[in-house]
C-alpha angles and dihedrals in degrees: 000000000000092000092049092052092052095041115115110255123241131223117251114236092198092054092048092050093044096050092042090056089048093054099040115012104037128182101054094200126080099205130022115245091215138028117267097268094151092237094158092053091045090052091054090048086058092243100119132026123235119260140275093008097050095220123143121228095247089060090049093051096045106032104027094049110107092010095115095172092059093042090049100048102035110086102179106066098063094071089055097044094048108028123190139187090255136068117267133193092279105075091191090067116086129220122254120251128208091247091050091051092055092049090046092056091052095052111085093191091058093045093051093051091045091058091047089053088050093053091047093056093044088055089050087057094046095256133114134204109236105182144009094263093068102257113152138194141179116299124225091261095044098126094057095041095045091054090051091046091051091055104036102065096175085079089068088071089054092052089052093052090046091053092047092049092049088060093047098052099045105275102105091136091062092066100070098054091049096048090046091052092049093048091048090052094046101041106025107027093028090214095131104020095158092066098060093088094055091041092057096038099043118003098055094046094055087074109096096199108090094204092055092049090052091050091055094045091051090051091050093045090056094054103032114119121234091028094202089062095062105112105160097090165200092163122240113281095229093055094046092051092046092053091051093052091049093053096047104065114081124215118261090242093057091046089052092048092049091049091052093046090053095050097035112122113250116258119249120222115263092239093062116093135202091243138008094255093057097050096113097040127106124253093255093054091050090052091053092050094047090051092051091049090049091053092048092051090049088050091053092049091050091048091050090049089052093049091050091053093047091051094051091047093047090065090056105031137038127266091261092058089047091055093049091049092049090051093051090046091050091052090047090047093050091055089045091052091052090050091047092049091051091047092047089053091050091046090051091051092047090047090054091051095048094046095048094244093295105161092200093057094046092050090050092052094046091049091051089050092050093049092048092050093049090049090052093050090050091052092050090049093054090049090048091055091053098044099049114108103193123055093217093053091047093052091048093049093048090052090050090050094049092049 
């Protein structure tokens, strides 16, 4: 028994589904079992008795009031006093209809008796109605009745039906004060502790206004013991905010990938070629040609650098020294070209890996490199024309460059 009392409660799927239908998908039936003969309204007009007992409502309100034994053990009158748009345990009682509800609200006699029936049942539970807004308080006999209410749990089903019927017949505002009172007595005063499960499973969720439900749940959450066993929501604000902040930050890898995707060069269609002559060639052939062109451009740049060095040295040294310098430079340039060629191959391989072997991207990068190298060679040639001192040497160098 001790382990059962301390066990964490579980939400009732049946209760959640039933109250959701009541708030959103009412009525629960597809077809009426009877024709719309307004039997509930006629009962409240004191024209017909409720079945199967055959008692009129005036007799119930006058003679049954205060007879707690009769109200406790009779299980057929509650469906007639508080009708719903769903079938109850008394199969003689008929479901409400939308037309009947509208007619009920227009009938003052029916409304007056309905409020008297509500007061009678509140007194049976040890509660009294204190004003027209629906506020309630303890009745004079509250100690005796609360003890009985705490033990006879079948009355919790009656409270649920009463709350639903209040909403159906135009007294939705009466629900919240009654539920708040019950929660206070169960959680704070501890006078009816056995009712807290039904209050949180059923009573609260009969209220159609979402804001009112959340207020009641916040109140219950503050006073529920133990607090970690409160499962009816809403969740704690601190936890909800923490979970949001944990979901917002993205990982550094995703940020890096998104950055690369934004700045990645657009792919060119595979049919496009670097030049008009290589339009029908395969991707591999175009790669080989681009590499050859790159090596030739590098060689042109190296030769121009060598010529520039030879020209500057020719002004200071003799022709013999210039020849020796050019030979050493040529040997040095040849080794540089081999290193550049090897590095270019490695760069191409790394480029293929980084780009995920996308031919369009590789071609784009190689074309950009080719264009940049040709631009560099053109700039060096212009500088070479300006810096040459002798016309003969300039003409000779230009001829070498053109060749």
